C-alpha positions as CSV (number, residue, x, y, z in Angstrom):
1,M,13.9,11.4,-43.3
2,T,15.9,11.0,-40.1
3,V,12.6,10.7,-38.1
4,D,11.1,8.3,-40.4
5,K,14.2,5.9,-40.2
6,E,13.9,6.3,-36.3
7,L,10.2,5.3,-36.4
8,E,11.0,2.4,-38.6
9,K,13.5,1.1,-36.2
10,L,10.9,1.5,-33.4
11,S,8.2,-0.3,-35.3
12,R,10.6,-3.5,-35.5
13,L,11.4,-3.6,-31.9
14,T,9.7,-6.2,-29.7
15,P,7.6,-4.0,-27.1
16,P,8.9,-4.3,-23.5
17,A,6.7,-4.7,-20.4
18,A,4.4,-1.8,-20.2
19,T,6.2,0.3,-17.6
20,P,5.2,4.0,-17.2
21,E,8.7,5.0,-18.5
22,A,7.9,3.0,-21.8
23,R,4.6,4.6,-22.1
24,A,6.0,8.1,-21.9
25,R,8.7,7.4,-24.3
26,A,6.1,5.8,-27.0
27,L,3.7,8.8,-26.5
28,T,6.4,11.1,-27.0
29,A,7.5,9.6,-30.3
30,A,3.9,9.0,-31.4
31,M,2.9,12.5,-30.9
32,Q,5.9,14.0,-32.7
33,A,5.3,11.6,-35.6
34,F,1.7,13.0,-35.7
35,D,2.9,16.6,-35.8
36,T,5.1,15.9,-38.6
37,A,2.8,14.1,-40.7
38,E,0.0,17.0,-40.1
39,N,2.8,19.7,-40.6
40,N,1.1,21.9,-38.1
41,A,3.2,21.7,-35.1
42,P,5.0,25.2,-35.5
43,A,1.9,26.9,-37.2
44,A,-1.5,28.1,-35.7
45,Q,-4.6,26.4,-36.6
46,G,-5.9,29.2,-38.7
47,N,-4.6,31.5,-41.3
48,A,-5.4,34.8,-43.1
49,K,-6.6,33.0,-46.2
50,G,-9.8,32.0,-44.3
51,W,-9.3,28.4,-45.0
52,R,-8.0,25.7,-42.4
53,Q,-4.8,24.2,-43.1
54,S,-5.1,20.2,-43.6
55,S,-3.3,17.5,-45.3
56,I,-3.7,16.2,-48.7
57,I,-5.7,13.4,-47.5
58,N,-8.3,15.6,-45.8
59,W,-8.5,17.5,-49.2
60,I,-9.7,14.1,-51.0
61,W,-11.4,12.5,-48.2
62,S,-13.7,15.2,-46.6
63,P,-15.2,16.3,-49.9
64,A,-15.8,12.6,-50.8
65,M,-17.5,11.7,-47.4
66,N,-19.8,14.8,-47.7
67,K,-21.2,13.9,-51.1
68,K,-24.8,12.8,-50.8
69,F,-24.0,9.3,-52.4
70,L,-21.8,8.4,-49.5
71,A,-23.3,10.0,-46.7
72,G,-25.3,7.6,-44.5
73,S,-24.7,4.8,-47.0
74,A,-23.3,1.4,-46.5
75,L,-20.4,2.4,-48.5
76,A,-19.4,4.9,-46.1
77,T,-19.7,2.4,-43.5
78,L,-17.3,0.1,-45.3
79,L,-14.7,2.8,-45.7
80,V,-14.8,4.7,-42.2
81,I,-14.9,1.6,-39.9
82,P,-11.7,0.1,-41.2
83,A,-10.0,3.4,-41.1
84,A,-10.9,4.2,-37.7
85,G,-10.0,0.6,-36.5
86,Y,-6.5,1.0,-38.2
87,L,-5.9,4.2,-36.4
88,A,-7.0,2.7,-33.1
89,I,-4.7,-0.2,-33.6
90,E,-1.7,2.1,-34.4
91,L,-2.3,4.1,-31.3
92,T,-2.4,1.1,-29.0
93,R,-0.1,-1.4,-30.9
94,N,2.9,-0.9,-28.5
95,G,1.1,-1.4,-25.2
96,L,-0.1,2.3,-25.3
97,P,-3.8,2.4,-24.5
98,I,-5.3,5.9,-24.8
99,V,-6.2,5.8,-21.2
100,D,-2.5,5.4,-20.3
101,Q,-1.7,8.7,-21.9
102,T,-4.2,10.4,-19.7
103,E,-2.7,8.7,-16.8
104,I,0.9,10.0,-17.7
105,A,-0.6,13.5,-18.3
106,G,-2.1,13.5,-14.8
107,N,1.4,12.6,-13.5
108,L,3.2,15.6,-14.7
109,S,5.6,17.1,-12.2
110,K,4.9,20.4,-10.8
111,S,7.9,21.9,-12.1
112,E,7.1,21.2,-15.7
113,A,3.3,22.0,-15.1
114,S,4.3,25.5,-13.9
115,K,6.2,26.2,-17.3
116,Q,2.7,26.0,-19.3
117,P,0.0,28.8,-19.2
118,A,-2.7,26.5,-19.1
119,A,-1.3,24.8,-15.9
120,A,-0.8,28.1,-14.3
121,A,-4.1,29.0,-14.9
122,G,-5.6,25.7,-13.4
123,Q,-6.7,24.6,-16.7
124,P,-7.1,20.9,-17.7
125,V,-3.8,19.7,-19.4
126,T,-4.2,17.5,-22.5
127,V,-1.9,15.4,-24.5
128,A,-3.8,14.5,-27.6
129,P,-3.8,16.8,-30.7
130,Q,-6.6,19.2,-31.0
131,A,-9.5,18.0,-33.0
132,P,-10.0,20.7,-35.6
133,A,-13.5,21.8,-36.3
134,G,-15.1,21.5,-39.8
135,N,-15.3,18.8,-42.2
136,D,-12.4,16.7,-40.9
137,S,-12.2,13.0,-41.5
138,L,-14.3,10.9,-39.5
139,A,-11.2,9.1,-38.0
140,E,-9.8,12.4,-36.8
141,Q,-13.0,13.4,-35.2
142,S,-13.4,10.0,-33.5
143,V,-9.9,10.5,-31.7
144,A,-10.8,13.9,-30.6
145,D,-14.2,12.6,-29.0
146,T,-12.4,9.7,-27.4
147,Q,-9.9,12.0,-26.0
148,A,-12.5,14.7,-24.5
149,P,-13.4,12.5,-21.4
150,Q,-9.9,11.5,-20.9
151,D,-8.7,15.1,-20.7
152,K,-11.3,15.5,-17.8
153,E,-9.9,12.7,-16.0
154,A,-6.2,14.1,-16.6
155,S,-7.6,17.2,-14.8
156,A,-9.1,15.3,-11.9
157,L,-5.8,13.6,-11.4
158,A,-3.8,16.9,-11.4
159,K,-6.1,17.8,-8.3
160,P,-6.4,14.6,-6.2
161,D,-8.4,14.9,-2.9
162,A,-6.9,14.0,0.3
163,S,-7.7,10.5,0.3
164,Q,-5.6,10.1,-2.9
165,T,-2.7,12.0,-2.0
166,S,-0.1,9.2,-1.5
167,K,-1.1,7.8,-4.8
168,F,-0.7,11.1,-6.6
169,D,2.8,11.6,-5.1
170,A,3.8,8.3,-5.9
171,N,2.9,8.8,-9.5
172,A,4.5,12.1,-9.6
173,A,7.6,10.9,-8.2
174,L,7.7,8.2,-10.8
175,T,7.3,10.6,-13.6
176,N,10.2,12.7,-12.3
177,K,12.6,9.7,-12.0
178,A,11.9,8.5,-15.6
179,E,14.9,9.9,-17.3
180,G,14.0,12.2,-20.0
181,S,10.3,11.3,-19.9
182,A,9.2,13.9,-17.9
183,A,10.8,16.6,-19.8
184,A,9.5,15.4,-23.2
185,L,6.2,15.1,-21.9
186,G,6.1,18.4,-20.0
187,A,6.6,20.0,-23.4
188,A,3.8,18.1,-25.1
189,K,0.9,19.6,-26.6
190,R,-1.5,21.4,-24.2
191,S,-4.6,23.8,-24.6
192,A,-5.5,26.7,-22.7
193,P,-8.0,29.5,-23.4
194,A,-6.5,32.8,-25.0
195,A,-8.0,35.9,-26.4
196,S,-9.1,33.9,-29.5
197,G,-10.0,30.7,-27.5
198,I,-7.2,28.9,-29.3
199,V,-3.5,28.3,-28.4
200,P,-0.8,27.4,-30.9
201,Q,0.1,23.8,-30.6
202,Q,3.5,23.5,-28.8
203,Q,6.7,22.0,-30.5
204,L,8.2,19.0,-28.7
205,A,11.2,20.0,-26.7
206,E,13.0,16.8,-26.9
207,P,14.9,15.6,-30.2
208,M,14.1,12.1,-31.6
209,A,17.2,10.9,-29.9
210,A,15.6,11.2,-26.4
211,I,13.5,8.0,-27.2
212,A,16.5,6.1,-26.6
213,P,15.9,3.8,-23.4
214,S,16.4,5.3,-20.3
215,P,17.6,3.5,-17.2
216,V,15.2,2.3,-14.5
217,P,14.8,4.9,-11.9
218,P,16.4,4.3,-8.4
219,A,14.1,2.3,-5.9
220,D,12.2,4.6,-4.0
221,A,9.7,3.4,-1.4
222,R,6.8,5.1,-3.2
223,V,7.9,4.6,-6.7
224,Q,8.5,0.9,-6.1
225,M,4.9,0.7,-5.1
226,Q,3.8,1.9,-8.5
227,L,6.3,-0.4,-10.2
228,D,5.8,-3.7,-8.5
229,P,2.2,-4.3,-7.2
230,N,3.6,-7.1,-5.0
231,R,5.8,-5.6,-2.5
232,E,5.8,-8.2,0.2
233,R,9.1,-8.6,2.2
234,F,10.3,-11.5,3.9
235,A,13.5,-12.0,6.0
236,N,15.7,-14.3,4.0
237,A,17.4,-16.9,5.9
238,A,18.6,-20.3,4.8
239,A,17.6,-23.4,6.4
240,N,20.1,-24.5,9.3
241,P,22.8,-26.7,8.3
242,I,23.8,-30.1,9.5
243,K,26.4,-29.8,12.3
244,S,28.9,-32.1,13.6
245,V,28.9,-32.6,17.2
246,A,32.7,-33.2,17.1
247,T,33.2,-29.6,16.2
248,D,30.3,-27.8,17.0
249,P,28.4,-29.4,20.0
250,V,26.3,-26.6,21.3
251,S,23.2,-25.0,19.9
252,T,21.7,-21.7,21.1
253,F,18.6,-19.9,20.0
254,S,16.0,-17.3,21.3
255,A,12.5,-18.5,22.0
256,D,10.0,-17.7,19.4
257,V,6.0,-17.7,20.0
258,D,5.0,-15.8,16.9
259,S,2.3,-17.5,14.7
260,A,2.4,-14.9,11.6
261,S,4.0,-17.4,9.1
262,Y,1.4,-20.1,9.4
263,A,-1.6,-17.5,8.8
264,F,0.2,-16.2,5.7
265,V,1.0,-19.7,4.3
266,R,-2.7,-20.5,4.9
267,R,-3.8,-17.5,3.0
268,S,-1.7,-18.2,0.1
269,L,-2.8,-21.9,-0.3
270,T,-6.4,-21.0,0.2
271,G,-6.1,-18.4,-2.4
272,G,-4.5,-20.9,-4.9
273,A,-1.0,-20.2,-4.8
274,M,2.0,-22.0,-3.1
275,P,3.6,-19.7,-0.6
276,D,6.9,-17.9,-1.1
277,P,9.3,-20.2,0.7
278,Q,10.9,-17.4,2.4
279,S,7.6,-16.7,4.2
280,V,7.8,-20.0,5.8
281,R,9.2,-20.2,9.4
282,V,8.8,-23.6,10.5
283,E,8.9,-22.9,14.3
284,E,5.8,-20.4,13.7
285,M,3.9,-23.1,12.0
286,I,4.6,-25.7,14.8
287,N,3.8,-23.0,17.5
288,Y,0.5,-21.8,15.9
289,F,-1.2,-24.7,17.5
290,P,-2.2,-25.1,21.0
291,Y,-0.8,-28.2,22.7
292,D,-1.6,-30.0,25.9
293,W,2.1,-30.2,27.1
294,P,2.5,-30.8,31.0
295,G,3.0,-27.3,32.5
296,P,4.4,-26.2,35.9
297,D,2.4,-26.5,39.2
298,N,3.0,-22.8,40.0
299,A,4.5,-19.5,39.0
300,D,7.7,-20.0,41.1
301,Q,8.9,-21.9,38.2
302,P,7.4,-20.4,35.1
303,F,8.3,-23.3,32.8
304,K,8.5,-27.0,32.3
305,A,10.3,-28.8,29.6
306,T,9.3,-32.4,28.4
307,V,11.5,-34.2,25.9
308,T,10.8,-37.0,23.7
309,V,13.2,-38.7,21.3
310,M,11.5,-40.8,18.6
311,P,12.3,-42.3,15.0
312,T,12.4,-39.6,11.9
313,P,9.2,-40.3,9.8
314,W,11.1,-39.1,6.8
315,N,14.4,-40.6,7.4
316,H,14.9,-44.2,9.1
317,D,18.6,-43.5,9.8
318,T,18.0,-40.5,12.1
319,E,15.9,-39.5,15.2
320,L,14.2,-36.4,16.5
321,M,14.6,-34.8,19.7
322,H,11.5,-33.1,20.4
323,V,11.6,-30.3,23.2
324,A,8.2,-28.9,24.3
325,I,7.9,-26.1,26.8
326,K,4.9,-25.1,28.6
327,G,4.5,-21.7,30.4
328,Y,2.5,-21.1,33.4
329,D,-1.1,-20.1,32.8
330,I,-2.3,-17.0,34.8
331,A,-5.8,-17.7,35.9
332,P,-8.2,-15.1,34.4
333,A,-9.2,-13.7,37.9
334,I,-5.7,-12.8,38.7
335,T,-4.6,-11.1,35.4
336,P,-2.8,-7.7,36.1
337,H,-4.3,-4.4,35.1
338,A,-3.7,-3.8,31.4
339,N,-2.5,-0.5,29.9
340,L,-2.9,-0.7,26.2
341,V,-2.0,1.6,23.4
342,F,-3.4,0.8,19.7
343,L,-1.3,2.1,17.4
344,I,-3.2,1.9,14.1
345,D,-2.0,2.4,10.5
346,V,-4.5,4.4,8.6
347,S,-2.5,5.2,5.8
348,G,-3.8,5.1,2.1
349,S,-2.3,1.3,1.6
350,M,-4.7,0.5,4.4
351,D,-7.9,1.2,2.3
352,E,-8.8,-2.4,1.3
353,P,-11.3,-4.8,2.9
354,D,-8.7,-7.2,4.6
355,K,-7.0,-4.4,6.0
356,L,-8.5,-1.4,8.1
357,P,-12.2,-2.8,8.1
358,L,-10.8,-6.2,9.5
359,L,-8.3,-4.3,11.7
360,K,-11.3,-2.3,13.3
361,S,-13.3,-5.5,13.7
362,A,-10.5,-7.4,15.2
363,F,-9.8,-4.5,17.9
364,R,-13.6,-4.5,18.7
365,L,-13.3,-8.2,19.6
366,L,-10.2,-7.2,22.0
367,V,-12.0,-4.4,23.6
368,N,-14.8,-6.7,24.4
369,R,-12.4,-9.1,26.1
370,L,-10.9,-6.6,28.5
371,K,-11.6,-6.0,32.0
372,A,-13.6,-2.8,33.1
373,D,-10.6,-1.5,34.9
374,D,-8.2,-1.8,31.9
375,T,-7.3,1.3,29.9
376,V,-7.1,1.8,26.2
377,S,-5.6,4.6,24.1
378,I,-5.5,5.1,20.4
379,V,-2.9,6.7,18.2
380,T,-3.2,6.6,14.4
381,Y,-0.4,7.4,11.9
382,A,-0.6,8.6,8.3
383,G,2.0,11.0,7.3
384,N,1.7,12.4,10.8
385,A,0.7,10.8,14.1
386,G,-2.3,11.7,15.9
387,T,-3.9,10.8,19.3
388,V,-7.4,9.7,18.5
389,L,-8.2,8.5,22.1
390,T,-6.4,9.4,25.3
391,P,-6.3,6.6,28.1
392,T,-9.8,5.6,28.7
393,R,-11.2,3.0,31.0
394,V,-12.8,-0.2,29.4
395,V,-16.0,0.7,31.5
396,E,-16.4,3.5,29.0
397,K,-16.4,0.8,26.3
398,S,-18.9,2.7,23.9
399,K,-16.3,5.6,23.8
400,I,-13.6,3.5,22.8
401,L,-15.6,1.3,20.1
402,S,-16.9,4.8,18.6
403,A,-13.3,6.0,18.2
404,I,-12.3,2.7,16.5
405,D,-15.4,2.9,14.1
406,R,-14.3,6.5,13.0
407,L,-11.0,5.6,11.7
408,E,-10.8,6.2,8.1
409,P,-7.6,5.5,5.6
410,G,-5.8,8.2,3.8
411,G,-2.1,9.6,3.4
412,S,1.3,8.0,3.4
413,T,2.8,5.8,6.0
414,G,5.0,7.7,8.7
415,G,5.2,4.8,11.1
416,A,8.3,6.1,13.1
417,E,6.4,9.1,14.4
418,G,3.4,6.8,15.4
419,I,5.6,4.5,17.2
420,E,7.2,7.3,19.1
421,A,3.8,8.9,20.1
422,A,2.3,5.5,21.3
423,Y,5.2,4.7,23.6
424,D,5.0,8.1,25.1
425,L,1.4,7.7,25.7
426,A,2.2,4.1,27.2
427,K,4.8,5.8,29.4
428,Q,2.4,8.4,30.7
429,G,-0.1,5.7,31.7
430,F,2.5,3.3,32.9
431,V,0.9,0.7,35.5
432,K,3.5,-0.6,38.0
433,D,3.1,-4.5,38.2
434,G,0.6,-4.2,35.3
435,V,0.7,-5.1,31.6
436,N,1.9,-2.2,29.5
437,R,1.9,-2.8,25.7
438,V,1.7,-1.1,22.6
439,M,-0.3,-3.1,20.0
440,L,0.9,-2.0,16.3
441,A,-1.6,-2.8,13.7
442,T,-0.3,-2.3,10.0
443,D,0.4,-3.7,6.8
444,G,4.1,-2.8,7.3
445,D,4.4,-0.4,4.4
446,F,6.5,2.4,6.4
447,N,7.6,5.0,3.7
448,V,7.8,8.3,5.4
449,G,10.4,9.4,7.8
450,P,13.0,6.9,9.5
451,S,11.7,3.8,7.5
452,S,14.6,1.5,7.2
453,D,14.3,-1.7,9.3
454,E,17.5,-0.8,11.2
455,D,16.2,2.9,12.1
456,L,12.9,1.5,13.3
457,K,14.9,-1.4,15.3
458,R,16.9,1.4,16.9
459,I,13.8,3.2,18.0
460,I,12.3,0.1,19.3
461,E,15.2,-1.0,21.3
462,E,15.5,2.3,23.0
463,R,11.8,2.4,24.0
464,R,11.9,-1.4,25.2
465,K,14.0,0.0,28.2
466,D,10.8,1.5,29.7
467,G,9.4,-1.8,30.3
468,I,6.7,-1.6,27.5
469,F,6.0,-4.7,25.6
470,L,5.2,-4.8,21.8
471,T,2.7,-6.7,19.9
472,V,2.9,-6.5,16.1
473,L,-0.3,-7.5,14.0
474,G,0.0,-7.8,10.1
475,F,-2.9,-7.1,7.9
476,G,-3.6,-7.7,4.3
477,R,-1.5,-8.7,1.0
478,G,0.3,-7.0,-1.8
479,N,2.7,-5.0,0.1
480,L,2.9,-6.8,3.6
481,N,6.3,-6.0,5.2
482,D,6.7,-9.3,7.0
483,S,10.6,-8.7,7.5
484,L,10.0,-5.5,9.3
485,M,7.3,-6.9,11.5
486,Q,9.7,-9.4,12.5
487,T,12.4,-6.9,13.3
488,L,10.2,-4.8,15.5
489,A,8.7,-7.9,17.4
490,Q,12.1,-9.4,18.0
491,N,13.6,-6.2,19.3
492,G,10.9,-4.7,21.0
493,N,9.9,-7.4,23.7
494,G,7.3,-8.5,21.6
495,S,5.5,-10.9,19.4
496,A,4.0,-10.9,15.8
497,A,0.9,-12.3,14.4
498,Y,-0.9,-12.1,10.8
499,I,-4.5,-11.3,10.9
500,D,-6.1,-12.6,7.6
501,T,-9.6,-13.3,8.7
502,L,-12.0,-12.5,11.7
503,A,-11.5,-16.0,12.9
504,E,-7.9,-15.6,13.3
505,A,-8.5,-12.1,15.1
506,Q,-10.7,-14.2,17.5
507,K,-8.1,-16.8,18.1
508,T,-5.2,-14.3,18.5
509,L,-7.0,-11.6,20.5
510,V,-9.8,-13.4,22.4
511,E,-9.0,-17.2,22.8
512,E,-5.1,-16.5,23.3
513,A,-5.6,-13.1,24.9
514,G,-3.6,-14.4,28.2
515,S,-0.6,-15.4,26.2
516,T,-0.9,-12.6,23.7
517,L,-1.2,-9.8,26.5
518,F,0.3,-11.0,29.7
519,P,4.0,-11.8,29.8
520,I,5.4,-14.1,32.3
521,A,9.0,-14.0,31.3
522,S,11.3,-12.1,29.0
523,D,14.5,-12.8,27.2
524,V,13.8,-16.5,27.1
525,K,16.9,-18.4,25.6
526,F,17.6,-22.2,24.8
527,Q,20.8,-24.0,24.8
528,V,21.4,-27.5,23.9
529,E,24.5,-29.4,24.2
530,F,24.8,-32.8,22.6
531,N,27.0,-35.6,23.9
532,P,29.6,-36.6,21.2
533,E,29.8,-40.1,22.6
534,R,26.2,-40.9,21.6
535,I,25.3,-38.4,18.8
536,A,27.3,-37.5,15.6
537,E,25.4,-34.8,14.1
538,Y,22.3,-32.7,14.6
539,R,19.9,-30.2,12.7
540,L,17.7,-27.7,14.4
541,I,14.3,-27.4,12.6
542,G,13.4,-23.9,12.2
543,Y,14.6,-20.8,14.4
544,E,16.8,-19.6,11.8
545,T,16.0,-15.9,12.4
546,R,16.5,-16.6,16.1
547,A,19.8,-18.1,16.1
548,L,22.3,-16.6,18.9
549,N,26.1,-17.1,19.6
550,R,27.1,-19.4,22.1
551,E,28.2,-16.9,24.5
552,D,24.8,-14.8,24.4
553,F,23.1,-17.4,26.4
554,N,24.8,-16.3,29.6
555,N,24.8,-12.6,28.7
556,D,21.8,-10.9,30.3
557,R,22.3,-7.8,28.1
558,V,21.6,-10.0,24.9
559,D,17.7,-9.5,24.0
560,A,15.7,-12.6,23.2
561,G,12.2,-13.7,22.9
562,D,9.4,-13.3,25.4
563,I,6.7,-15.7,26.4
564,G,3.2,-15.0,27.7
565,S,0.7,-16.6,30.1
566,G,0.0,-20.3,29.1
567,H,2.3,-20.0,25.9
568,S,3.9,-23.3,24.6
569,V,7.2,-23.3,22.6
570,T,8.3,-26.3,20.8
571,A,11.8,-27.0,19.2
572,I,12.7,-30.2,17.2
573,Y,16.2,-31.3,16.4
574,E,16.9,-34.0,13.6
575,I,19.9,-36.0,15.2
576,T,22.0,-38.4,13.7
577,P,23.3,-41.2,16.3
578,K,26.9,-42.3,16.4
579,G,27.6,-45.0,13.8
580,S,24.6,-44.2,11.7
581,P,24.8,-44.4,7.9
582,A,23.1,-41.1,7.9
583,V,26.3,-39.4,9.1
584,M,27.3,-36.8,6.5
585,N,30.5,-35.5,7.9
586,D,33.9,-37.7,7.8
587,D,35.9,-37.9,10.9
588,L,38.6,-35.5,11.6
589,R,42.2,-36.7,10.6
590,Y,44.0,-34.8,12.9
591,G,41.4,-33.7,15.6
592,A,40.3,-35.8,18.5
593,A,36.7,-36.7,17.1
594,D,36.9,-40.2,18.6
595,K,38.0,-38.8,21.9
596,V,35.1,-38.1,24.3
597,P,35.7,-35.2,26.7
598,A,36.2,-36.2,30.4
599,E,33.2,-34.6,31.5
600,A,31.0,-36.5,29.0
601,S,32.8,-39.8,29.9
602,D,32.0,-39.3,33.6
603,S,29.5,-42.3,34.6
604,A,27.0,-39.8,35.6
605,H,26.4,-38.3,32.1
606,H,27.5,-41.4,30.0
607,G,24.0,-42.3,29.2
608,E,22.9,-38.9,28.3
609,L,22.1,-38.0,24.7
610,A,22.0,-34.1,25.3
611,F,21.6,-31.5,28.2
612,V,18.8,-28.8,27.7
613,K,19.3,-25.5,29.4
614,M,16.9,-22.3,29.5
615,R,17.4,-18.9,30.7
616,Y,14.6,-16.3,31.4
617,K,14.0,-13.2,33.2
618,R,10.8,-12.4,35.2
619,P,9.0,-9.4,34.2
620,G,10.9,-6.3,35.5
621,E,13.8,-8.1,36.4
622,D,17.2,-7.8,35.1
623,K,19.0,-11.1,36.2
624,S,18.3,-14.2,34.4
625,A,17.3,-17.8,36.0
626,L,18.4,-21.0,34.7
627,I,16.3,-24.4,34.3
628,T,18.1,-27.6,33.0
629,T,16.9,-30.9,31.7
630,P,19.1,-33.9,31.0
631,V,17.9,-36.1,27.9
632,N,19.0,-39.8,28.2
633,D,17.4,-43.1,26.9
634,G,14.4,-42.9,29.3
635,N,13.0,-40.2,26.9
636,A,13.1,-42.2,24.0
637,V,10.2,-44.2,22.3
638,A,10.9,-47.1,19.9
639,T,8.2,-46.3,17.1
640,V,6.6,-43.1,15.7
641,D,3.3,-44.6,16.9
642,A,4.5,-44.6,20.4
643,A,5.2,-41.0,20.5
644,P,2.5,-38.9,22.4
645,Q,-0.4,-37.7,20.3
646,D,0.6,-34.0,20.3
647,V,4.2,-34.7,19.6
648,R,3.2,-36.7,16.4
649,F,1.0,-33.8,15.3
650,S,3.7,-31.2,15.6
651,V,6.4,-33.3,13.9
652,A,3.9,-33.5,10.8
653,V,3.5,-29.6,10.9
654,A,7.4,-29.7,11.1
655,A,7.6,-31.7,8.0
656,F,4.8,-29.7,6.2
657,G,6.8,-26.3,6.8
658,Q,10.2,-27.9,5.7
659,K,8.4,-29.3,2.4
660,L,6.9,-25.6,1.6
661,G,10.3,-24.3,2.4
662,H,12.1,-26.3,-0.1
663,V,14.3,-28.1,2.5
664,A,16.2,-31.0,0.9
665,A,15.8,-33.4,4.0
666,V,11.9,-34.0,3.3
667,D,12.3,-34.2,-0.5
668,T,11.2,-37.8,-0.6
669,Y,8.6,-37.4,2.0
670,S,5.2,-36.9,0.3
671,Y,2.3,-34.7,1.1
672,Q,0.1,-37.6,1.6
673,A,2.6,-39.1,4.2
674,I,2.2,-35.9,6.1
675,A,-1.4,-35.8,6.0
676,D,-1.7,-39.4,7.1
677,L,0.6,-38.7,10.2
678,A,-1.4,-35.5,10.9
679,A,-4.8,-37.3,10.5
680,A,-3.7,-40.3,12.8
681,S,-2.7,-37.6,15.6
682,R,-5.5,-34.9,15.1
683,G,-7.0,-35.7,18.5
684,T,-9.8,-33.8,19.9
685,D,-9.4,-30.6,18.0
686,T,-11.8,-28.3,19.8
687,F,-11.5,-25.2,17.5
688,G,-10.8,-27.2,14.2
689,Y,-7.3,-26.0,13.7
690,R,-5.9,-29.4,13.0
691,S,-8.7,-30.2,10.4
692,D,-8.0,-27.0,8.8
693,F,-4.3,-27.8,8.8
694,L,-5.2,-31.3,6.9
695,G,-7.0,-29.3,4.4
696,L,-4.1,-27.0,3.7
697,V,-1.8,-30.2,3.1
698,R,-4.3,-31.5,0.6
699,L,-4.3,-28.0,-1.2
700,A,-0.5,-27.8,-1.3
701,D,-0.4,-31.6,-2.8
702,G,-2.6,-30.4,-5.6
703,L,-1.1,-27.1,-6.1
704,S,2.3,-28.9,-6.3
705,Q,1.3,-31.2,-9.1
706,R,0.4,-28.3,-11.6
C-alpha cells in the first residue's frame, strides 16, 4: 500500500527536465512497480509444479488470445493495439524513452558492475524485465522484443572503443555523481548465463524512499559536458563607465590586436542567433578590419599615431576622440626565419567538421605560406601529449603536410602537458633574432591535468620568459572556451583569433601572416591624460579586459599586448566637453574641480584636449621606449562626414559592437543608422570584409525584431 501511495504521488508530479538523474530515479520506480505487480521479484521463473508463474491477467488473457476465433482476427487487433499503446505510453510518460534506459545501463560504474556475476563474466547488462517464454500476453512479448536490441547497445556502451573513451568516462562520472541513482540502478535486474540458462531476477536494493529528489552533482568538467551541451565560456567584463576628468584624468590600457570576437559574432548571426553579449569585445571587432592608417617611414620608430576628434553619431552633446596606431610593416623579403610549433588539440571534442578537419585545412594554408628555410614541429595532445613531427624545414613540405593529414581525434583534453611539450620543442629549436612561436589550435576544452585558467596562466607566464611568442586559434562551437583563450593569449606574449571558416583561416594565416607571425614590439601600453580645462568626462569604448593601473604604464615588469608587422590598433573615447549638457557628474562641493592644475594652465598646453602616450619594447629587449602625441583643436573636424573614411567606418563598427553588447549609450542609435554610416564609408573593400559587415548589421536588425 505504501508503494502504491508513493507511485500515486509521483504520478501527480510535473516531470522535471529530462536529466540523467531524473531518468535513473524514474527507471528505478518503474522497475520496482513492475516487480510488485508481477509478484515475481523474489522468486525464480520456474517451479516444481511444471507451470509458469503468471498474473491473473495472463490466465484470462492468454487463453482468450489463443482461441481460434480471436487469433489473426480484426477483433484481436482492436484489443492488442490499444493495450500495447497504453503500455508504451506508461513507459515513456515522464520523459523516459526506452532508449534512455539502455543509455543509463551503459553508464553503470565499474564498482557496481563488478558486484554482478553477469558483469564479471563480461555478459551484456540489461535493465528490462526478462520476457518469459510461452503464451504470454502480446504486450509483454512486445516489450521483450523491443528491449532486445537495446540490450546489445548497452553491452556496446559498456565496452567503448578508444575514440569513445572520453564520452564513456564522462557518462560513468555522471552516473557515479548522481546521489542514490547509481546504487539503485546497480542493483537492478540483470541476466547472465547459469547452469540452467536462467538467473533469478534481482530484488531492488534501494527502498522506495530513495526516489526522493537528489541534489545536482558537483560541476565536474567532464560531467558538465553531459549536463550542458552549450559550455561556451566568455570573460565577463562590464562596459567601461563614464569617468570624471576632475577626479580620474588618466586612462591606461594594454594594446589588443585580437580578432576572435568579431568572427564569433559573425558565426552567431549567420547561424540565426544574436550573439551572447559577453562574447562581444568592441576593440576586437574594430581591429578585425584592415585600415589605411598612416604608418611610420622606418623601423627605427615602429609606430605612428593619428588622432581625429569628431562629433559622436549617437549623441550630439559629446565627441569621439579616435586614436589610430599603425605598426611598421616588414617587407616579405626580409622577414626573419620562423621556428613554429603547431600545438594541436586532437581530443574527442574536436571530432566535428568545423574543428579538426577545418584546423587541418587551415594549417595546410599556413605551411604553403612559409619560406623554405622556416621550420615546423607538431605536438598533439589528448590525454597525453605526443610529438608528431620533430623540427622539419619547410623545404620538406610534403612530410609536414602528411603529418597534418594523419591527425585523428580521440581521448580527453590534457592541454597543460601539451603546452609544456610544445614550449620545450620551441626552445630546443630556438632561432636567435628569428620568430619563435607556439601556435595552439583548440576548442579550448581543457579537462585533464592543470586545467583552471589560473593554472594554465601560470604555466604560460613562466614560459614567455624564454622569448617564445604564442598564437591561440579557436575552432568550433558548443564548448568553446573563449575565456581561457584570452587568458593564454594575454599572458603569453600572444594573440587570439577564432577560425570559423576556411576563408577566415586564409585571412588570419595567409593575408595577415606578417602581423600574425612576426612581432615588432611587445608589452605595448597606452595612456591618455585628459585636460580638465577642456574635457569634463570620458568613456573608453572597449578594452575592458585590457585595463591597467595608472602606475603599470611605467613599470616594465608589467606584461601587456604585442603588435606584429603591419598591425593596426584603434582606440576610441567618447568625450564630453566642459559645459556640455551631457555631463553626468556634478561638480565637487569641496574639491577643486574648477581649478586647473598649473601644468594644464600653462600656455603651451592650454589648447590641448588630451595627451597620448605609448610605451613598447623591441623584441628581445627589457627596457621600454616612449612615444607621445598631443591632441588639440587641429585634430578636430566639424562634422561626421568630414572625418576620414576609415575613421567613419571604424566608428560604425564601434557602434555595432556596443549595441550587440547592450551598452546603454547607443540604445537610441538604430541598426539602420549604423548600416547607413558603414555603407557611406565602405571604400574600396578589396576583400569584401566591409560588405560582409553590412550584411551582419542587417541580420542583427532582423533578429532583434523577433
